VOBA-1610 file (N, C-alpha, C; in pm, whole numbers, padded with zeros to 5 digits, always signed):
BEGIN
Unk+05143-06096+05285Unk+05144-06092+05139Unk+05011-06138+05082Unk+04958-06247+05146Unk+04832-06298+05096Unk+04721-06196+05116Unk+04726-06127+05234Unk+04623-06025+05260Unk+04630-05912+05160Unk+04750-05870+05125Unk+04769-05761+05028Unk+04720-05803+04889Unk+04749-05928+04854Unk+04702-05977+04723Unk+04552-05985+04718Unk+04489-06022+04830Unk+04343-06029+04834Unk+04278-05893+04821Unk+04338-05793+04887Unk+04286-05655+04876Unk+04296-05606+04733Unk+04413-05640+04674Unk+04434-05596+04534Unk+04332-05659+04441Unk+04306-05789+04464Unk+04209-05859+04380Unk+04069-05802+04400Unk+04036-05768+04525Unk+03905-05712+04556Unk+03883-05578+04486Unk+03988-05495+04489Unk+03980-05364+04423Unk+03960-05380+04272Unk+04029-05481+04216Unk+04016-05504+04071Unk+03874-05544+04036Unk+03813-05628+04117Unk+03674-05671+04092Unk+03579-05552+04101Unk+03600-05467+04208Unk+03516-05348+04225Unk+03529-05254+04104Unk+03654-05238+04054Unk+03678-05150+03937Unk+03600-05198+03816Unk+03611-05331+03791Unk+03543-05383+03672Unk+03391-05380+03686Unk+03342-05406+03807Unk+03197-05395+03828Unk+03147-05253+03808Unk+03224-05157+03860Unk+03188-05016+03843Unk+03187-04977+03695Unk+03289-05022+03622Unk+03298-04990+03479Unk+03179-05048+03403Unk+03144-05176+03442Unk+03030-05241+03374Unk+02900-05164+03401Unk+02882-05122+03526Unk+02762-05047+03563Unk+02753-04913+03488Unk+02868-04846+03476Unk+02870-04720+03401Unk+02832-04741+03256Unk+02889-04847+03195Unk+02857-04877+03055Unk+02709-04911+03037Unk+02656-04988+03135Unk+02515-05022+03127Unk+02427-04897+03138Unk+02468-04806+03225Unk+02392-04681+03241Unk+02394-04598+03113Unk+02513-04594+03050Unk+02525-04517+02926Unk+02440-04580+02815Unk+02444-04714+02808Unk+02363-04782+02708Unk+02216-04754+02731Unk+02176-04760+02857Unk+02036-04732+02889Unk+01996-04589+02852Unk+02089-04496+02876Unk+02061-04355+02842Unk+02037-04337+02692Unk+02126-04395+02612Unk+02114-04379+02467Unk+01995-04457+02412Unk+01965-04573+02474Unk+01845-04645+02430Unk+01720-04564+02460Unk+01720-04497+02573Unk+01606-04411+02606Unk+01590-04298+02506Unk+01700-04239+02465Unk+01697-04133+02363Unk+01639-04184+02233Unk+01683-04304+02195Unk+01637-04360+02068Unk+01488-04388+02074Unk+01443-04447+02185Unk+01301-04478+02200Unk+01218-04351+02200Unk+01266-04248+02270Unk+01193-04121+02276Unk+01183-04057+02138Unk+01295-04064+02066Unk+01294-04005+01932Unk+01198-04077+01840Unk+01194-04212+01855Unk+01105-04289+01769Unk+00958-04269+01805Unk+00931-04233+01931Unk+00793-04214+01973Unk+00738-04077+01935Unk+00826-03980+01905Unk+00780-03847+01864Unk+00727-03852+01721Unk+00626-03771+01687Unk+00576-03768+01549Unk+00682-03714+01455Unk+00695-03778+01342Unk+00795-03735+01244Unk+00741-03615+01168Unk+00813-03501+01166Unk+00763-03383+01094Unk+00744-03414+00946Unk+00633-03360+00891Unk+00602-03386+00750Unk+00700-03314+00660Unk+00752-03382+00567Unk+00840-03320+00468Unk+00781-03345+00331Unk+00774-03236+00251Unk+00715-03247+00118Unk+00800-03335+00028Unk+00738-03416-00053Unk+00815-03497-00147Unk+00900-03410-00239Unk+01010-03465-00280Unk+01102-03387-00364Unk+01037-03344-00495Unk+00939-03422-00541Unk+00876-03389-00670Unk+00751-03302-00655Unk+00721-03253-00533Unk+00603-03169-00515Unk+00624-03035-00585Unk+00526-02989-00666Unk+00545-02864-00740Unk+00553-02744-00647Unk+00631-02646-00687Unk+00643-02523-00610Unk+00516-02440-00629Unk+00486-02350-00533Unk+00368-02264-00548Unk+00375-02185-00678Unk+00260-02170-00744Unk+00257-02098-00871Unk+00284-01949-00848Unk+00358-01885-00937Unk+00373-01740-00928Unk+00240-01672-00958Unk+00222-01553-00905Unk+00095-01481-00915Unk+00116-01350-00989Unk+00022-01319-01079Unk+00022-01190-01150Unk-00114-01123-01125Unk-00111-00999-01078Unk-00234-00927-01046Unk-00246-00806-01137Unk-00361-00795-01204Unk-00388-00685-01297Unk-00495-00595-01235Unk-00460-00470-01212Unk-00556-00373-01161Unk-00618-00301-01281Unk-00745-00331-01307Unk-00815-00286-01427Unk-00908-00171-01389Unk-00891-00053-01446Unk-00977+00060-01406Unk-01124+00039-01439Unk-01153-00006-01564Unk-01292-00025-01606Unk-01303-00152-01691Unk-01423-00206-01695Unk-01446-00323-01779Unk-01413-00291-01924Unk-01345-00378-01990Unk-01292-00381-02127Unk-01147-00334-02135Unk-01096-00266-02031Unk-00954-00228-02031Unk-00865-00352-02024Unk-00914-00458-01961Unk-00835-00581-01952Unk-00817-00644-02090Unk-00912-00621-02181Unk-00901-00674-02317Unk-00818-00579-02403Unk-00860-00456-02411Unk-00800-00361-02504Unk-00656-00324-02467Unk-00621-00329-02339Unk-00490-00281-02297Unk-00399-00389-02239Unk-00455-00503-02195Unk-00374-00597-02119Unk-00378-00742-02167Unk-00474-00778-02250Unk-00502-00919-02276Unk-00383-01001-02329Unk-00299-00952-02421Unk-00186-01036-02462Unk-00094-01072-02346Unk-00071-00977-02257Unk+00014-01006-02141Unk-00054-01104-02048Unk-00186-01092-02033Unk-00260-01183-01945Unk-00247-01328-01992Unk-00273-01353-02121Unk-00266-01491-02170Unk-00122-01541-02173Unk-00027-01451-02198Unk+00113-01493-02196Unk+00155-01539-02057Unk+00113-01465-01956Unk+00148-01503-01818Unk+00085-01637-01781Unk-00035-01660-01830Unk-00098-01790-01805Unk-00016-01902-01869Unk+00031-01878-01991Unk+00114-01977-02059Unk+00244-02003-01982Unk+00290-01903-01910Unk+00414-01915-01834Unk+00390-01977-01696Unk+00265-02013-01668Unk+00235-02081-01543Unk+00188-01994-01430Unk+00160-01868-01459Unk+00116-01777-01353Unk-00030-01798-01317Unk-00061-01774-01190Unk-00198-01766-01143Unk-00240-01620-01158Unk-00329-01593-01252Unk-00365-01455-01286Unk-00491-01413-01211Unk-00486-01293-01153Unk-00601-01232-01088Unk-00634-01100-01157Unk-00762-01076-01179Unk-00808-00948-01232Unk-00883-00873-01123Unk-00846-00747-01104Unk-00912-00662-01004Unk-00978-00546-01079Unk-01110-00550-01089Unk-01184-00441-01152Unk-01207-00333-01048Unk-01153-00215-01073Unk-01157-00109-00973Unk-01292-00038-00966Unk-01365-00034-01077Unk-01488+00045-01080Unk-01592-00020-01170Unk-01718+00000-01135Unk-01826-00046-01222Unk-01838+00037-01348Unk-01778+00155-01348Unk-01780+00239-01468Unk-01917+00296-01499Unk-01988+00338-01396Unk-02127+00381-01412Unk-02144+00511-01490Unk-02033+00584-01511Unk-02045+00712-01582Unk-01995+00705-01726Unk-01991+00587-01782Unk-01948+00572-01920Unk-02048+00636-02016Unk-01995+00691-02125Unk-02081+00750-02228Unk-02167+00649-02299Unk-02140+00520-02279Unk-02223+00416-02342Unk-02368+00427-02296Unk-02389+00478-02176Unk-02526+00490-02125Unk-02609+00586-02210Unk-02546+00693-02257Unk-02619+00789-02340Unk-02657+00728-02475Unk-02568+00643-02526Unk-02597+00578-02654Unk-02716+00483-02637Unk-02718+00409-02525Unk-02829+00315-02502Unk-02961+00390-02483Unk-02955+00499-02407Unk-03077+00578-02386Unk-03120+00654-02512Unk-03022+00684-02598Unk-03053+00761-02718Unk-03048+00911-02695Unk-03005+00951-02575Unk-02995+01096-02548Unk-02901+01119-02430Unk-02857+01243-02420Unk-02775+01289-02308Unk-02848+01404-02240Unk-02850+01404-02108Unk-02912+01514-02035Unk-02812+01629-02019Unk-02854+01748-02057Unk-02769+01866-02047Unk-02849+01978-01981Unk-02788+02044-01883Unk-02856+02156-01816Unk-02837+02284-01897Unk-02948+02347-01933Unk-02944+02473-02008Unk-03048+02570-01951Unk-02998+02683-01903Unk-03084+02787-01849Unk-03177+02733-01740Unk-03118+02651-01651Unk-03194+02599-01540Unk-03284+02483-01573Unk-03281+02437-01696Unk-03364+02325-01737Unk-03276+02210-01787Unk-03329+02089-01776Unk-03258+01972-01828Unk-03310+01943-01968Unk-03217+01947-02064Unk-03253+01926-02204Unk-03194+01793-02250Unk-03270+01718-02328Unk-03223+01590-02381Unk-03164+01612-02520Unk-03036+01586-02533Unk-02966+01599-02661Unk-02955+01460-02724Unk-03008+01439-02843Unk-03002+01306-02907Unk-02858+01256-02924Unk-02839+01127-02900Unk-02709+01062-02918Unk-02725+00947-03016Unk-02648+00952-03124Unk-02660+00856-03234Unk-02564+00740-03212Unk-02609+00619-03242Unk-02522+00501-03235Unk-02457+00479-03371Unk-02329+00506-03380Unk-02258+00495-03508Unk-02242+00350-03551Unk-02250+00256-03456Unk-02231+00116-03491Unk-02357+00055-03551Unk-02471+00087-03489Unk-02598+00032-03536Unk-02673+00127-03628Unk-02616+00243-03649Unk-02676+00343-03739Unk-02822+00373-03703Unk-02839+00406-03575Unk-02974+00437-03530Unk-02967+00513-03398Unk-03082+00561-03354Unk-03096+00617-03221Unk-03161+00510-03133Unk-03088+00464-03033Unk-03145+00364-02944Unk-03242+00429-02846Unk-03316+00345-02776Unk-03403+00390-02668Unk-03400+00283-02560Unk-03401+00328-02434Unk-03402+00232-02324Unk-03525+00143-02331Unk-03634+00192-02389Unk-03753+00109-02408Unk-03723-00007-02504Unk-03641+00023-02604Unk-03607-00079-02703Unk-03515-00187-02646Unk-03438-00154-02542Unk-03344-00251-02487Unk-03401-00320-02363Unk-03533-00318-02353Unk-03603-00395-02250Unk-03578-00344-02109Unk-03551-00214-02094Unk-03536-00158-01960Unk-03675-00132-01903Unk-03704-00182-01785Unk-03841-00177-01733Unk-03896-00036-01713Unk-03809+00058-01673Unk-03860+00194-01651Unk-03829+00287-01767Unk-03778+00231-01877Unk-03754+00313-01996Unk-03638+00408-01983Unk-03551+00386-01882Unk-03437+00475-01863Unk-03319+00393-01812Unk-03212+00393-01889Unk-03093+00316-01854Unk-03009+00400-01758Unk-03012+00368-01632Unk-02950+00449-01527Unk-02802+00414-01510Unk-02727+00499-01437Unk-02588+00464-01407Unk-02575+00331-01333Unk-02670+00301-01246Unk-02666+00175-01173Unk-02688+00055-01268Unk-02780+00073-01363Unk-02801-00031-01464Unk-02672-00056-01543Unk-02608+00053-01578Unk-02486+00043-01658Unk-02376-00030-01581Unk-02355+00008-01455Unk-02250-00055-01375Unk-02277-00204-01360Unk-02401-00239-01334Unk-02437-00381-01319Unk-02403-00460-01445Unk-02439-00406-01560Unk-02418-00479-01685Unk-02272-00479-01729Unk-02199-00374-01695Unk-02056-00372-01728Unk-01981-00477-01646Unk-02016-00491-01520Unk-01953-00594-01436Unk-01988-00733-01490Unk-02110-00750-01535Unk-02150-00878-01595Unk-02063-00909-01717Unk-02042-00811-01801Unk-01955-00831-01918Unk-01813-00866-01874Unk-01766-00800-01770Unk-01630-00824-01722Unk-01611-00968-01677Unk-01705-01018-01598Unk-01696-01157-01552Unk-01695-01254-01671Unk-01782-01228-01769Unk-01791-01317-01884Unk-01664-01313-01967Unk-01607-01194-01986Unk-01483-01182-02063Unk-01368-01252-01990Unk-01362-01236-01858Unk-01256-01301-01780Unk-01265-01453-01793Unk-01386-01504-01791Unk-01405-01649-01805Unk-01350-01698-01938Unk-01371-01622-02044Unk-01322-01662-02176Unk-01171-01647-02188Unk-01113-01567-02102Unk-00968-01558-02097Unk-00908-01673-02014Unk-00996-01753-01954Unk-00949-01866-01876Unk-00927-01836-01730Unk-00985-01726-01681Unk-00966-01686-01542Unk-01092-01721-01463Unk-01083-01811-01366Unk-01203-01851-01291Unk-01257-01736-01206Unk-01383-01747-01169Unk-01451-01639-01099Unk-01386-01606-00964Unk-01327-01705-00898Unk-01265-01677-00768Unk-01135-01599-00779Unk-01091-01574-00902Unk-00974-01489-00922Unk-01012-01358-00989Unk-01140-01329-00991Unk-01190-01202-01044Unk-01247-01124-00927Unk-01194-01006-00903Unk-01229-00927-00786Unk-01285-00792-00831Unk-01398-00755-00779Unk-01465-00632-00821Unk-01471-00533-00704Unk-01423-00413-00727Unk-01431-00305-00629Unk-01528-00198-00681Unk-01560-00102-00596Unk-01668-00009-00631Unk-01625+00137-00627Unk-01505+00166-00673Unk-01464+00306-00683Unk-01548+00376-00789Unk-01580+00500-00768Unk-01660+00576-00864Unk-01571+00622-00978Unk-01604+00581-01099Unk-01514+00617-01209Unk-01516+00768-01233Unk-01398+00818-01263Unk-01379+00962-01277Unk-01353+01031-01145Unk-01361+00955-01033Unk-01343+01014-00901Unk-01258+00926-00810Unk-01161+00859-00868Unk-01071+00776-00787Unk-00997+00865-00688Unk-00983+00818-00565Unk-00905+00890-00465Unk-00782+00808-00426Unk-00679+00876-00379Unk-00557+00806-00341Unk-00584+00708-00227Unk-00664+00748-00131Unk-00693+00660-00018Unk-00762+00532-00064Unk-00860+00544-00153Unk-00934+00426-00200Unk-00844+00334-00280Unk-00762+00391-00367Unk-00672+00308-00448Unk-00570+00238-00360Unk-00516+00310-00264Unk-00418+00249-00174Unk-00479+00135-00093Unk-00602+00150-00054Unk-00667+00041+00020Unk-00674-00086-00064Unk-00705-00070-00192Unk-00710-00187-00280Unk-00571-00245-00300Unk-00474-00159-00329Unk-00337-00207-00349Unk-00285-00277-00223Unk-00307-00215-00107Unk-00255-00272+00018Unk-00315-00410+00045Unk-00443-00425+00015Unk-00509-00554+00039Unk-00441-00664-00041Unk-00421-00642-00171Unk-00364-00747-00255Unk-00214-00762-00232Unk-00147-00655-00196Unk-00004-00666-00167Unk+00019-00747-00040Unk-00068-00730+00060Unk-00055-00807+00183Unk-00091-00953+00161Unk-00185-00977+00073Unk-00229-01114+00047Unk-00134-01187-00047Unk-00075-01115-00141Unk+00016-01176-00239Unk+00146-01093-00245Unk+00227-01098-00139Unk+00346-01012-00133Unk+00451-01042-00239Unk+00447-01161-00296Unk+00549-01198-00395Unk+00494-01195-00539Unk+00379-01134-00557Unk+00317-01127-00689Unk+00387-01021-00775Unk+00357-01027-00905Unk+00393-00918-00994Unk+00264-00839-01020Unk+00278-00709-01045Unk+00162-00621-01053Unk+00161-00544-01185Unk+00039-00531-01242Unk+00021-00461-01368Unk-00098-00365-01356Unk-00084-00250-01419Unk-00196-00156-01427Unk-00172-00061-01544Unk-00250+00045-01551Unk-00239+00138-01662Unk-00126+00239-01637Unk-00083+00301-01745Unk+00028+00396-01739Unk-00014+00530-01678Unk+00074+00587-01602Unk+00048+00722-01548Unk+00051+00828-01657Unk+00094+00791-01776Unk+00096+00883-01889Unk-00029+00871-01976Unk-00124+00787-01936Unk-00242+00767-02019Unk-00331+00891-02016Unk-00420+00901-02115Unk-00506+01019-02127Unk-00619+01020-02027Unk-00669+00902-01988Unk-00785+00892-01900Unk-00741+00911-01755Unk-00813+00996-01683Unk-00773+01028-01546Unk-00762+00903-01459Unk-00862+00815-01464Unk-00859+00695-01381Unk-00740+00606-01416Unk-00716+00590-01545Unk-00602+00509-01589Unk-00472+00564-01531Unk-00449+00692-01555Unk-00325+00756-01511Unk-00311+00752-01360Unk-00422+00765-01288Unk-00417+00768-01143Unk-00368+00636-01085Unk-00415+00524-01143Unk-00369+00393-01096Unk-00218+00378-01118Unk-00170+00426-01232Unk-00027+00420-01259Unk+00054+00510-01167Unk+00001+00626-01136Unk+00071+00719-01047Unk+00088+00660-00907Unk-00020+00601-00855Unk-00013+00546-00719Unk+00080+00425-00715Unk+00077+00341-00820Unk+00167+00226-00819Unk+00312+00271-00827Unk+00338+00377-00903Unk+00473+00430-00910Unk+00517+00482-00773Unk+00426+00540-00698Unk+00459+00584-00562Unk+00496+00465-00474Unk+00425+00354-00494Unk+00457+00234-00417Unk+00599+00186-00448Unk+00641+00200-00571Unk+00779+00165-00606Unk+00876+00256-00532Unk+00851+00385-00534Unk+00941+00481-00470Unk+00943+00464-00318Unk+00832+00415-00263Unk+00824+00391-00119Unk+00883+00256-00079Unk+00926+00178-00177Unk+00986+00049-00150Unk+00886-00062-00120Unk+00759-00040-00149Unk+00656-00141-00124Unk+00647-00243-00237Unk+00682-00200-00358Unk+00680-00288-00475Unk+00810-00267-00552Unk+00869-00375-00597Unk+00992-00363-00676Unk+00960-00315-00817Unk+01036-00222-00871Unk+01013-00178-01009Unk+01022-00291-01111Unk+01098-00395-01077Unk+01109-00510-01168Unk+00983-00596-01167Unk+00891-00568-01075Unk+00768-00647-01064Unk+00646-00574-01121Unk+00667-00466-01194Unk+00554-00389-01246Unk+00564-00370-01397Unk+00447-00357-01459Unk+00435-00319-01600Unk+00318-00223-01610Unk+00330-00122-01698Unk+00227-00020-01713Unk+00179-00019-01859Unk+00048-00027-01879Unk-00009-00037-02012Unk-00069+00096-02058Unk-00059+00118-02188Unk-00124+00234-02251Unk-00258+00189-02309Unk-00354+00277-02305Unk-00481+00249-02371Unk-00460+00252-02522Unk-00553+00194-02595Unk-00544+00198-02740Unk-00553+00341-02791Unk-00636+00420-02726Unk-00645+00559-02767Unk-00508+00626-02761Unk-00436+00601-02651Unk-00305+00664-02634Unk-00202+00605-02728Unk-00210+00476-02753Unk-00105+00412-02834Unk-00133+00417-02984Unk-00263+00435-03025Unk-00294+00427-03168Unk-00367+00550-03224Unk-00436+00624-03139Unk-00523+00729-03191Unk-00476+00871-03158Unk-00362+00883-03098Unk-00307+01016-03072Unk-00157+01014-03098Unk-00106+01127-03141Unk+00037+01138-03170Unk+00117+01178-03046Unk+00051+01209-02938Unk+00121+01251-02817Unk+00175+01128-02745Unk+00303+01105-02759Unk+00367+00986-02706Unk+00409+01007-02560Unk+00412+00901-02481Unk+00461+00914-02343Unk+00611+00939-02343Unk+00663+01005-02240Unk+00806+01039-02236Unk+00894+00924-02188Unk+00857+00803-02222Unk+00935+00685-02184Unk+00937+00589-02302Unk+01034+00499-02300Unk+01041+00397-02405Unk+00932+00293-02381Unk+00863+00255-02486Unk+00755+00157-02475Unk+00790+00032-02556Unk+00719-00077-02525Unk+00736-00202-02599Unk+00598-00251-02641Unk+00594-00324-02752Unk+00470-00385-02797Unk+00466-00530-02749Unk+00351-00571-02700Unk+00333-00707-02650Unk+00229-00778-02733Unk+00264-00896-02782Unk+00173-00981-02859Unk+00166-01118-02794Unk+00072-01201-02840Unk+00060-01334-02782Unk+00180-01419-02823Unk+00229-01501-02728Unk+00343-01588-02759Unk+00296-01721-02817Unk+00170-01754-02793Unk+00113-01876-02848Unk-00004-01836-02939Unk+00003-01868-03068Unk-00103-01826-03162Unk-00242-01872-03122Unk-00252-01980-03047Unk-00384-02029-03006Unk-00456-01929-02916Unk-00381-01844-02848Unk-00443-01750-02755Unk-00509-01632-02827Unk-00480-01618-02954Unk-00544-01510-03029Unk-00696-01530-03032Unk-00740-01652-03057Unk-00883-01681-03059Unk-00946-01665-02921Unk-00870-01699-02818Unk-00920-01681-02681Unk-00948-01532-02654Unk-00858-01447-02696Unk-00877-01303-02677Unk-00994-01251-02759Unk-01006-01299-02883Unk-01118-01256-02966Unk-01251-01296-02906Unk-01259-01418-02852Unk-01383-01463-02787Unk-01416-01375-02667Unk-01314-01338-02591Unk-01337-01250-02476Unk-01380-01111-02522Unk-01318-01062-02627Unk-01353-00929-02677Unk-01496-00924-02729Unk-01542-01034-02786Unk-01678-01036-02843Unk-01786-01024-02735Unk-01750-01051-02611Unk-01846-01028-02503Unk-01889-00882-02500Unk-01794-00794-02524Unk-01823-00650-02520Unk-01893-00602-02647Unk-01909-00691-02743Unk-01982-00661-02867Unk-02117-00733-02871Unk-02149-00802-02765Unk-02270-00886-02764Unk-02395-00799-02750Unk-02476-00799-02854Unk-02597-00714-02859Unk-02720-00804-02857Unk-02768-00832-02738Unk-02890-00910-02716Unk-02970-00840-02607Unk-03031-00726-02639Unk-03099-00644-02538Unk-03205-00720-02458Unk-03276-00810-02523Unk-03381-00882-02452Unk-03326-00974-02344Unk-03195-01003-02351Unk-03132-01088-02250Unk-03033-01009-02164Unk-03036-00878-02174Unk-02951-00796-02089Unk-02810-00773-02136Unk-02780-00811-02262Unk-02647-00786-02318Unk-02654-00664-02409Unk-02585-00557-02372Unk-02601-00429-02441Unk-02475-00382-02514Unk-02379-00472-02534Unk-02257-00437-02608Unk-02198-00307-02558Unk-02178-00299-02427Unk-02138-00172-02366Unk-01996-00130-02404Unk-01907-00227-02419Unk-01773-00192-02465Unk-01777-00132-02604Unk-01854-00193-02690Unk-01868-00145-02828Unk-01929-00005-02830Unk-02034+00017-02752Unk-02100+00147-02752Unk-02017+00255-02683Unk-01918+00212-02607Unk-01831+00309-02541Unk-01715+00352-02631Unk-01643+00255-02688Unk-01525+00287-02771Unk-01526+00197-02895Unk-01619+00217-02987Unk-01631+00126-03103Unk-01507+00119-03189Unk-01443+00234-03212Unk-01327+00235-03302Unk-01206+00166-03238Unk-01198+00172-03106Unk-01087+00103-03039Unk-01103-00048-03050Unk-01225-00097-03035Unk-01247-00241-03051Unk-01219-00285-03195Unk-01263-00205-03288Unk-01240-00239-03429Unk-01091-00247-03458Unk-01014-00151-03410Unk-00870-00150-03432Unk-00802-00267-03362Unk-00841-00294-03239Unk-00777-00400-03162Unk-00802-00537-03223Unk-00923-00563-03266Unk-00955-00696-03317Unk-00890-00723-03453Unk-00851-00618-03521Unk-00775-00635-03645Unk-00628-00660-03618Unk-00580-00607-03507Unk-00437-00618-03475Unk-00423-00635-03324Unk-00413-00759-03279Unk-00413-00788-03136Unk-00272-00767-03080Unk-00251-00652-03027Unk-00126-00616-02960Unk-00156-00503-02864Unk-00070-00488-02764Unk-00083-00377-02670Unk+00053-00314-02653Unk+00053-00197-02592Unk+00179-00124-02571Unk+00196-00096-02422Unk+00320-00112-02374Unk+00344-00097-02232Unk+00482-00037-02208Unk+00505+00001-02084Unk+00639+00049-02046Unk+00670+00002-01905Unk+00798+00014-01868Unk+00845-00028-01737Unk+00902+00094-01666Unk+00912+00086-01537Unk+00981+00188-01457Unk+01093+00120-01381Unk+01211+00180-01385Unk+01323+00118-01315Unk+01412+00226-01256
//
C-alpha cells in the first residue's frame, strides 16, 4: 500500500511540474511576441486632423486669352472652393490676326506676287508698324507673336492667382490641331491627375481649335476615360454674344461667386490690353478680338454646357 501511495504521489508531482513547465513555455512564447512587436517600427499613421489632398481642376486652353474670355469666372470659383487649378495652354497662337495689326499689313499672294494689304488698328485708330513697336528687324513674325502671347498668358495666370508651376504650355500649331497631339496632352494630364475635373472649349464653338478640343474630350467620355460629370465645356464670347447661332444643347451662365474676384479677373484681362511696345507688351489680346474684350469687361460672365 505504501509503495502504491508513493507511486501515486510521484505521478502527481510529475504532472504538476509538467503543467508548470508548459505554462512557463507559453508565457515565454507570448513575451517573445510582445517584445518582437515592440521592436518593429510602428507604421506612420496620419493625424486625424491632417487635411485631405486638394481636388484638382485642369483647364485646357486653346490660345492665350481664352482662359479669361471663356473660363475665368469658373477658374476663380474653383479656387474659392479649394481646388488646385492648372492651366494648360495648347498653342502659342502664332497665326493670330493680331500679328497683321502690329505689322500694319497683311501679306497676300496675287498673280504670283506677295502684296502687302494695309491693316488698320481700330483700337488705336492708326496703322501700326513693327518698327514702331521696337521690333529689331522691322517685321513682327509668327515666332515673335507666339513668344509674346505666351508671356501674356503667364502674366494673366499669375493675376488669377495661379502659380507658374501650375501653368503648362504646349506647342500645337494653332489652326492645325491633330487628334494624336491633343490626345497626347490629355493622356499626360489624365495619367498624372486621374481624379481631376477637366474643362475645355465646346465642340459647338465657331473656332476650329476650340471645337476640336471639345470633340476629343467628348470622345474620352464615350470611351470611359473621363466621367461626363467631371467635364464642363465653354463657349467663346463670339459664340455666346456675337452670333445668333446657338449650340444644340442647354447652356448655363457662370459668374463669380465672390465679388472680390471680379477685380482679380479685370486685372488679369488688362494684361491682354497692355500696350507698352518699348517693353515688349503689344496688347495682343486686344488687337486680336477688341470687341470681345470690351464686351467681357463690361459684363464678366461666361457661358458653358455639360454632357451627360
